[in-house]
C-alpha positions in Angstrom: 0.0 0.0 0.0 1.2 3.5 -0.8 0.4 6.8 0.9 -0.8 10.1 -0.5 0.8 13.4 0.4 -0.5 14.9 3.6 -3.8 16.5 2.9 -5.5 19.4 4.8 -8.8 17.4 4.8 -8.6 14.3 7.0 -9.8 10.9 5.8 -11.6 8.5 8.1 -11.9 4.9 7.1 -14.9 3.2 8.6 -14.8 -0.6 8.8 -18.1 -2.2 9.9 -20.2 -5.0 8.6 -23.4 -3.2 9.6 -24.6 -1.1 6.6 -26.7 1.2 8.8 -23.6 2.0 11.0 -21.5 2.7 7.9 -24.2 5.0 6.6 -24.8 6.9 9.8 -21.1 7.4 10.5 -20.4 8.5 7.0 -23.1 11.2 7.3 -21.8 12.3 10.7 -18.2 12.6 9.6 -18.9 14.3 6.3 -21.0 16.9 8.2 -17.9 17.5 10.4 -15.9 18.3 7.2 -14.0 15.0 6.9 -13.6 12.7 3.9 -15.0 9.2 4.6 -14.4 5.8 3.0 -16.4 2.9 4.2 -15.7 -0.8 4.1 -18.0 -3.8 4.9 -15.1 -6.0 6.0 -11.5 -5.9 7.1 -10.5 -7.7 3.9 -11.9 -4.8 1.8 -9.9 -2.4 3.8 -6.7 -4.4 3.4 -7.3 -4.4 -0.3 -7.1 -0.6 -0.4 -4.4 0.6 -2.9 -3.6 4.0 -1.4 -3.8 5.2 2.1 -4.2 8.9 2.9 -1.3 10.3 4.9 -3.8 12.2 7.2 -6.2 9.6 8.4 -7.5 7.2 11.0 -9.7 4.1 11.2 -13.0 3.7 13.0 -13.2 -0.1 13.4 -15.9 -2.4 14.6 -14.7 -5.2 16.9 -16.9 -8.1 15.9 -17.1 -9.0 12.2 -17.2 -12.3 10.4 -14.1 -13.8 8.9 -11.6 -11.4 10.5 -12.5 -9.3 13.5 -11.4 -5.8 14.3 -8.7 -6.9 16.8 -7.2 -9.2 14.3 -7.2 -6.4 11.7 -5.4 -4.2 14.2 -2.7 -6.9 14.6 -2.3 -7.1 10.9 -2.0 -3.3 10.6 0.7 -3.3 13.3 2.5 -6.2 11.6 2.5 -4.4 8.3 4.0 -1.3 9.9 1.1 1.0 8.9 1.2 4.0 11.1 -2.6 4.7 11.3 -4.5 5.3 14.6 -7.5 3.2 15.3 -10.7 3.9 17.2 -12.7 0.8 18.1 -16.5 0.8 18.3 -18.5 -2.2 19.5 -21.8 -3.4 20.7 -20.4 -6.4 22.4 -17.2 -5.3 24.0 -15.6 -6.6 27.2 -12.7 -5.5 29.3 -10.1 -8.0 27.9 -10.9 -6.8 24.4 -10.5 -3.2 25.4 -7.3 -3.9 27.2 -5.9 -5.8 24.2 -6.9 -3.0 21.8 -5.4 -0.2 24.0 -2.2 -2.1 24.6 -1.8 -2.4 20.8 -2.1 1.4 20.4 -5.8 2.1 19.9 -6.9 5.6 20.5 -10.2 4.7 22.2 -12.6 1.9 22.6 -16.3 3.0 22.4 -19.3 0.9 23.2 -22.4 1.2 21.0 -24.5 3.3 21.3 -22.0 6.0 21.8 -22.3 9.8 21.9 -21.3 11.4 18.6 -19.2 13.9 20.5 -17.2 11.1 22.1 -16.4 9.7 18.6 -15.5 13.1 17.2 -13.2 13.8 20.1 -11.5 10.5 19.7 -11.0 11.2 15.9 -9.7 14.6 16.7 -7.1 13.1 19.0 -6.1 10.5 16.5 -5.7 13.0 13.7 -3.6 15.3 16.0 -1.2 12.4 16.5 -1.0 11.8 12.8 -0.3 15.5 12.1 2.5 15.5 14.7 4.1 12.3 13.3 3.9 13.6 9.7 5.6 16.9 10.8 8.4 15.0 12.5 8.9 12.8 9.3 9.1 15.9 7.1 11.6 17.6 9.5 13.8 14.4 9.5 13.6 14.2 5.7 14.8 17.8 5.4 17.6 17.2 7.9 18.8 14.2 5.9 18.6 16.2 2.6 20.7 18.9 4.1 23.2 16.4 5.5 23.6 14.8 2.1 24.8 18.2 0.7 27.9 18.1 3.0 31.2 17.0 1.6 33.0 14.0 3.2 35.4 16.4 5.0 32.5 18.5 6.3 30.8 15.4 7.7 34.0 14.4 9.4 34.2 17.8 11.1 30.5 17.8 12.0 30.8 14.5 13.9 34.0 15.7 15.6 32.4 18.9 16.7 29.4 16.9 18.1 31.9 14.8 20.1 33.0 18.0 21.8 36.4 18.3 20.1 38.0 21.7 19.9 39.2 23.2 16.5 42.8 22.6 17.4 42.3 18.9 18.2 40.2 18.4 15.0 42.9 20.1 12.9 45.5 17.8 14.5 43.4 14.6 13.9 42.7 15.5 10.3 46.1 16.9 9.5 44.7 20.3 8.4 45.1 23.8 9.6 42.8 25.2 12.3 41.6 27.9 9.9 40.6 25.1 7.5 38.5 23.5 10.3 36.9 26.9 11.0 35.9 27.2 7.3 34.4 23.7 7.1 32.6 24.2 10.4 31.1 27.4 9.1 30.0 25.6 5.9 28.4 22.8 8.0 26.4 25.3 10.1 25.3 27.1 7.0 24.3 24.1 4.9 22.6 22.4 7.9 20.8 25.6 8.9 22.1 25.3 12.4 22.6 28.2 14.9 24.6 26.5 17.7 26.7 23.6 18.6 23.8 22.3 20.7 21.6 22.2 17.6 24.4 20.4 15.7 24.7 17.8 18.4 20.9 17.3 18.4 20.9 16.9 14.6 23.6 14.2 14.8 21.6 12.4 17.5 18.5 12.4 15.3 20.4 11.2 12.2 21.9 8.3 14.2 18.6 7.4 15.8 16.8 7.1 12.5 
């Protein structure tokens, strides 16, 4: 499955085998300004070719063939970063605990208040927005890092280790003024304002 670029209009995927639930939720969510796609079974959802990058899933627990909790397991196993809100008319505590431990945003029992569902969706989408922003920042950081020359990367890592210009010059067999020039280039290309920001950038690049 591929993802579309982050949209300003969120998409809510509703997976429920009850046609009346799909219809009522679709009407509610569209009236709240959201795009909605409905699926009668988890298998239909898994067959989706493209996944919006600003979305969440409203998922029924009990469905024939593959239930909602099993679909959640598949989503996690596939590495899809999409928040899930469970709805059910036959929920119990063990199911709710399992769902929440696997990362569900909420577990709502039918009939639920429309406001509770909309609040859960708002929370889910806020997490998606934050995650997407973080991914974009990291991609920009990597892009800037790739513009550095091999020597500039060497000096960037040395500075992050706390080495002074004189020591870096000695280790690399260059003059101290050369180190200063390369350090200036690193700060400019990476759009960094301090050594603390440089160190944090290195930590983020190593982590990811």
